[in-house]
N, C-alpha and C positions, 0 to 999 in steps of 0.2 A: 906499681908493683914491678919489680925487675926480677926476671928469672935468668940466672946466670948459667945454668947447666941442665942436663937431662934429669939429674937427681932432684933439682928444685921443681922441675915440671912434674915429676912423679909424686912429690910431696903434695903439690897442688891437687893433682888428680885424686890422691888418697883422701885429702881433706874434703874435696867436693863430694866424693862418694859417701863420706860420713854424713855430710850436711843434707844430701838429697835422699837419704834413707835407702840407699842401695839402688837408685835409679840406674838403668843400663844406659850409659852415656854414649851418644853417637858422635858428639863434637864438643870440644872445649876450647874456648877463646878467652883471652884476658887483655886488659889494658891497665893503666895506672890506677883506675878506680875500682873496678869490679872484675869478677870471674863470671863468665857466662857459659852455660852448658845446656845442651838439649839432648833429649833422649826419651826413653820409654820406661814407665814404671807400671809394670803389669800391662794392661791394655791402654793406658793413658799416655798421650804424647805431651811433653812439657818443654818449655824454654824458661830457664831460671837465671836470675841475676843474683850473684852472691857477693856480699861484702867480705873481702878476704881478711879483714881485721876483726870483725865481730861475728862472722859466720852466719849472719842473718841472710836468709834467702827470700826472694820475691819472685812469684811467677809473672812472666811478661805477657803470656797469652793464656787464655783459659784452656784447661785440659781438653783435648780432643777437638779444638777448633782447627788446628793445622798439624799436619805431619811435616816437620821441617827437614828438608833434605840437606841444606847447607846454609851457613850464615857467616857474616863477618861483622866486626865491631869497629866503628869509627872512633876517632879520638874524643868526639863530643858525646860518646855513649849511644849514638844512634846505631841501630842494628839493621843491616840489610840482609834479607833472607829470601830463599825460594823454597817453596814447598807446596804440598797438596792442601787446598782448602776443603775440608771435609764436608762442609755444608752443601757444596755443589759439585765437588769432584774436579775443580779446575786447579791447574798448577799456576801459581802466582809468584811474582817478584814483588816484595813489599819492604817497607821500612817501619821500624818501631822507634819512636823518639823516647827520650828519658822519662816522659810522663806516661809511657805505655800506650800511646796512641798509634794505631796501625794505619798506614796509608799504602794502598795497593798502587804500585808503580806500573805494573803490566800483568796482564793475564796471558800466559804463554801456551794455552791449550794443554797438550799432554807431553810437552818436551821439557826435560830437566835442564836446568842451567847450573853450571859450576861457577862459584864465586871464588876469586883469588884477591887477597889484599895486596895493593900496590904500595910499597913503602916509599 
C-alpha cells in the first residue's frame, strides 16, 4: 500500500475508524500488506490488523492483555511493541509474529520505551 499524501493518510484513518467501530485510535501504522492500529474501545485495549483491500480486521492480542504504548511494523509483518502487561503490571518490549505469537524480548520494569522505525 502506497500513501502518496496526507490526504491519502487521512482516508486510511477514516476507513480504519469505520472498520474498528469507532475505536479511539492511539497509533496507526501500515505496510504493503496491512494497516495496523491500536487504541481503546470503551475500557478495552486493542491491537488490530486490517486488510486494506477487504476491510477485514483481526485482533492481534486479546482485549485487555496489554496496554500498548507504541509499536512498529517490520516488512515481514512482525510487530515490535512496548506496553503494560496488565496481568502483572510490568512494562515489556515484545514481538508478535504473523501467526499472532507473542514473544517477550525484555521486561523493562516501569520505564517506557519509544520505538522509531529505521528506514
